[in-house]
N, C-alpha and C positions, 0 to 999 in steps of 0.2 A: 317242742313246738307242735301245735295242734295240727292234725291231718284232717282232710276231708274224708268222711266215712264213705265207703263204697255204697252204691245205691242198692245192691242186692247182697244180703249176707249169705255166706255159704251155709248149707244145711248140714246136719249131723251125718248125712248120708254121702259125704263128699267122696267116699271111696267107690261109690256106685257109678256106672257109666251114665252119661246124660241121656235123657229120653230122646227118641228119634221117631219120625213118622215112617221113614222108608224101610228101615231095617226089619221092623216087626211084620210089616204087611205086604211087602212087595214080592216075596218069594213064595206065596201061597200058604203062609202060616195062618193058623186059625186066629181070627181076630177076637180078642176077649171082649171087645165092645160091640160085636155084631149082634143084632137081634136074632132070635131063634127062628124067625120066619120072615115073610115079606110084610114088614110093618111099614105102612104108609109109603109103599113103593121102594123101600130101601132093601132090596133083596141082597142078602149077604152082608148087609150093613156096610162097613168100611173095609171090606175084604179086598182080595186081589182084583176083583172086577170093579171096585168102587174107588177107594181112596187113592188119588193120584194116577189112576189108570182108566180114565174115561168116565169117572163118576161125575156127579153133579153137586152143586152147592159147595159145602166145605170139603167134599170128597174129590173135587175136580183138581186137575193138574194145575190150573191157573191159581186156585186157592193155595195149594201147597207152595208153588213158586212165590206167591205173594207173601206167605208167612216167612219163607226163607229170606226173601229180599228185605223184608222189614227187620228181621233179626240182624242182617248184615249192616243195615243203616244204623240201627241202635248201637251195635258194637263199634262202628266207625266213629259215631258221635262220642261214645264213652272214651275211645282211645284218644281222640283229639283233646277232650277235656283233661284227661290224665296227663298228656304230654304238656299241656299248657300250665298245669298246676304242679308239675314236677314229679309225676308218677309214671312217666314213660321210661321203663327200664329201672334197673337198680341205681342206687345213688352213685356207685362207682362208675357205672356206664355213663351216667349223665355228666359226672365230673370230667370224664375223658373227653367230652365234647366242649369243654372250655379250653381253647387252644392258647397256650403261651406263645407269644410272638416276640422273637429277639431279632437282632440284626441279621443273623444267619438264615432265617426263614421268612423275612419280611416280604421279599418279592413273591414267593410262592403263595403266601396267604393273601396278599393284596390282589394277585392275579385271580384267585378264586372269588374273593369278595366282589370284584368288578363284574364277574359273571353272574353272581347270585342276586345282586341288588335289584335287577329288573323284576325278578320273580318274588323277592322278599324285600319290599320297599319300606318297611317299618323298622327303624333302627333305634333300639334303646341304648342308652349310654350312661357311663359314670367315669369319674376320674379319681385318682388319688394324688395328692400333692403334699409338699412338706410343711403344711401348717400356715400360720399367720405370724408375721414378724414385725409389722409396722402399722401405725394408725396415724391419720392426719391430725394436725392441730390448726386452728384458725377459724375464720368465718366462712360459712358456706351459704349459698343462695337458697338452697332447699335441702331437705333431708335426703332427697334422691341424689343431689350433688355430693353430699358427704359419703353416702354408701358407694357411689360409683368410684370416688377417689380412693376409698378403702380397697376396693377390688382392684383398681388399676395399679396401684402401687405394689401390692403384694404379687400380682400376676407378673408384673414387669421384673420384680426382684427375684422371683423363685422359678423353679423348673417343675414341670409336671413329671410325675413318677410313673403313673400307669394311666392308660385309657382302655376301658372295656366297652365293646359294642356287641349287641346281639341282634340277629335278624329274624323278622317275622313276616308272614304274608298278611293279606287283608283280613284273614280270619283268626290271626294269632298263632298260626302254625309255624314251627321252626323248620329249617331245611332237613331233609332225611339224612340219616347217617351214611347211607350208601349213595354215592354220587351217581352210580349207574342208573338210579331211579329217575334221574333228571336228564332227558335227552338233550343233546347239543352242548353239554358242558365238557370242558377239558378237565381231566381228573389229575390227581396228584401223580408225580413220578412213581411213587409207591402206591400201586393200585389198591392195596388193602387198607390204606389210611382212611380213617373215619372223617367224615365231613363235620366240622364243628357247628354248634349253634351260636357260639360266643368266641370272640377273639379278645385276648388280653395283651395289649401292646405294652412292652416294658422298655422304658427309655433310659438313656445314659444318665446316671446320677452318681455323684461322688460325695461321700461324707467328708472327704478332705478338702474338696474344692468348692462345693456348692453350699449356698445358704439354706438353713432350715430351722424349724422350731424343734427344740430338744424333745419336748413332750410328744409332739406329733410323730417324730421319727421312732421314738420308743414304742408308741402305740402301734405303728405299722409293723415294726419288727415283731412285736408280740402277736400280731395277727398272722405272722408267717412269711412276711416279705423279706427275702434275702438280698439286701442292698449291695452286698459285695459283688454279686453276679451282675447287678445293674451297671456297675462301674466298668466291667470287662466285656459284657455281652449285650449291653443295652443298645436300643435303636437310636441312631442319630436323629434328633428332632427335626432338623431341616430336611433330611431325606424323606422322613415320614410326611411332613407337611406338604412337600412338593407332590408326593404320590397321592395324598388324599385329595388335593385340589383337582386332579385329573381322573379320579377313580369312579366318578358317577355317584358317590355317596353324598356329596355336597352340591350346592348350587341349584338343585332341581326341586321345584315345588311339589312334585308328586312323590318325593322321598320324604317320609315323615320321621322326624326325630322325637324320641320319647325320653323324658327325663324326670327327675324328681329334685326340686329345689336346686336349680341348675345354673344359677348365676355365675359361680366360679367355674363350673365344668366347661361351659361354652366359652368363657373368657380364655381359658387355657388352650382350647382347641383353636380358637381364632388366632391366638398368638402363634401356634404351630403353623397355621396356614399363611398368615400374613408375614411371618418372619420379621416382626418388628414390635416395638412397644405399642401398647394400646393407645388409642387417641386420647388426648387430654379432655376433650369434650364428649360427653355421653351421647349427644346427638350423632356425632360421627361414628361412635362405636355401634350404635343401633343400625346405622347404614351398613356397616360391615357384617353385622349379624344377619341382616336381611339378605345380603348377597350370598353369604356362605350357607346359611340355614334358614331358608324362607318359610319352612313349615315345621314348627316345634310344638309339641304337647308337653306341658309341665304338670305332672300329676298333682303336685302339691297345690298349684294354683287351682286346678279343677276341683279338688276336694274343699279347699278353703272357700271357693266361690259357692259351691253347693251348700256348705255349712252355713255360710253367712246369709245367703238369700233363701235358703230352704226350697230351692228349685234347681232343676237341671234342664237344659234346653228350653227354658221358659215354661216348664211344666212343674207342678208340685212334686215333691219327693214321694215315692211310694213308701208304705210302712216299712218294708224291708230295708230300703235305702236309709230311711230315717234312723232305724235301729243301728245300722252299721256306723253312721256318722255320730250318733249319740255315744256309742262305745268308744269312739276315737276322740272325744272332746278334750281329753287331757293327755292325749298321746299324739306326738307330731312327727314321728320318724317313719321311714320307709318300712322298717321291720315291724313296727306296730301295725301298719296298714296291711302288710302281708299276713301277719298273724290273724288279724280280724277276718280277712278274706280266705283264710286257710290255704295260702300259697306257700309251698315248701321251698326253702332256700337250697340251692345246689352250690357246693364249694364253700370256701372260707369267707365269712363276713369280713367286710372292710378290705376286700380285694376288688379291683375294678371290674374284673370279669364276672364274679359272682353277683356283685351289686347291679351290674348292667342287666344280667339275665333276670334277676329278681324284679328290677324296675319294669322290664317288658312284660313279664307274667302278671305283675300287679296291674298294669295298665289295662289288660284285657279283662281282668276280673272287675276292675272299677267300671269299665265300660258296660259290662253285662249286669252287674249287681246294683250299681248306683245310678248309672245313666240309662238304664233300660235298653242297652244294646246299640244306642246311637249317640254320638258326640257331635254337637253342632260346631262345625269347624269355624264358622264365621264368628262364633263367640269365644271359643277356647284355643284356637290355633294361633300361635305366635306370642303367647303370654308366658313369660319366664319369671318364676318366683325366686327372689334372691338379691335384688339390688335396691330399689327405691323405697320410699316411705308410704307405699300404698296400703300398708297394714292397718289393722284396727287401732282405735285410739287408746285402748287399755292394754297394759302388759299382761302376759300370761304365757302358757305353753300349750303345745298340742295343736290340733286342728280347731277351727271354729272361732267364735268370738273370743277375743283376748289372746289369740295366738300371735306370737311374734310382734309384741307391742313396740311402740316407737323408741323406747330406750333400751331395747334388747339387742345389743351388739352381737352376742354370740349367734343369734339366728339370722343375722344379716337383713332381717326386717323387711318383709313385704315383697312385692313383685314388681319387676320391670315390665311395663306394658308397652311392647314394641309397636303394636298397631294402633293403640288408642291410649295415649298418655294422659290418663285421668287421675283424680285423687291425689294431686300434688299440692293441695291447699294447706297442708300442715306446715307450721313454722319450723325453721332449721333448729336442730339441736345436736349435741354431741352425746352419743350413747354412753351409758355408764361403763366404767372400766371393769374388766374381768380378766381372769387368767386365760391364757391360750389353751387350746385343746387339740383333739385328734385331727389328723389330716384327712379330709375327704370332703364331699359336698356338704356344706353347712346344712344342718337340719336332718340329716339321715340318721344320726345317732343321738345320744343324749343331748337334748337341747341346751343343757347348762354347760356343756363342754365345748362350746363354740366361741370363737372370737372373730372379729373382722377389723381390718386396719388398712392403712395405706398412706401413701405420699400425697400431700396436698396438691402437688403438681402446679406450683405457682401460686397457690392460694394459702399456703402455710408451710411450716417446716415439720420435719420428722427426724427423730433421733432414735435408732435402735438401741435398746438397753435393757437393763436389769429385770427384776422379777415381777411379772404380772403388770400391775399399774396401768398406765396409759398405753405403753408401747408393747408390753408382753415380753416374755423371755424367748431368746432365740440364740442360735450360734451361727456365725459366719464362717467363711472359708479360712483355713490356716495357710498363711502365705509365707511363713518363716522358712 
């Protein structure tokens, strides 16, 4: 994976000590730069009586302090950028800051999250779930209706496996590793425990009792997820949902949730919090979304909008932004976007914690490099890509025109516009059949490995069954 090159290359003299102003001149040493006489009033040049010790101009104490302060600011800026792009510490140190949360440490980690969210109110998220097992049949009023019923049925039938969330402040900085650096926070019982940047919540899931898609589970296991541990140590979804409702992470408009192609992600979290099946009507579902998550950024929506309109914040794209988007025209996944912006992944791909952290880091780079440092919240806040038929009219892949066309079931097609339900003029249709694929947020991996399906919910019938076809392959619980 490409890395961002450091701004300053080390010289071949890396073994030599760095130059310093004070060491050479402050103790009465001869100044090699000093004129041999009183030249233009610089008696002794930058010697003991000049540089930093009562001299004038560049030799004054104020000038030296200014140089030092400027160097400190530059170093701080570089450190922040490195942390955001994944260069803050070794890979192993960063991976240690993705905290696995099980039933045994749920309370401790939620207690910390509740304290941190006021200072770090930007939350990036991702989920892992057991695939797609059903698709509706029948007549639908709009394409948006079809896609919502796909989502509703599968979320009602299945259980979320992982939820990952990462915290950032308004400048894209993660919490410090040492909690002692933040006054007023209660620390862990173990005082040397490192503060995470990312929490990976692992929920109860049983291969014997719960329904899943065979290919999706195999994919997650190959990515390193140990589902046997989920069965014995996983978090009770109802307990987590109850705690999340009162945590301060949800319900508040000043808490910004960051996602990528997140129709299914938020549906599973709404299910956790609502402790009920999703509403039959999409309008009612939108109301729930607005209650629980009033402020959402979906990076895929932001990129698609910029690509399609060739503007951001109602302004033309810069040449640099245009170049980035052109490079992404046939690539539609989160990892593609991260590679283009030189954001390094931490942790294992296709685990919710790693994906959530990558989503957050990518958001800040998109904001800086494509949106010019400002995202117009009135235009982009509250738009979620992944449910209705607001996509372009031609099929395709990647970002930009042609991405997620109307017959492309694997990509879940288009965006749900919660604040402004536009672009629903397309006639209803049933997306083409395809095989089911990996379990995660649709669109984050290979676009051709996605499927969407669901129960018609009173508007048609569904029958789980055999290989691929209309309904896809899945395995239900063994009840013998």
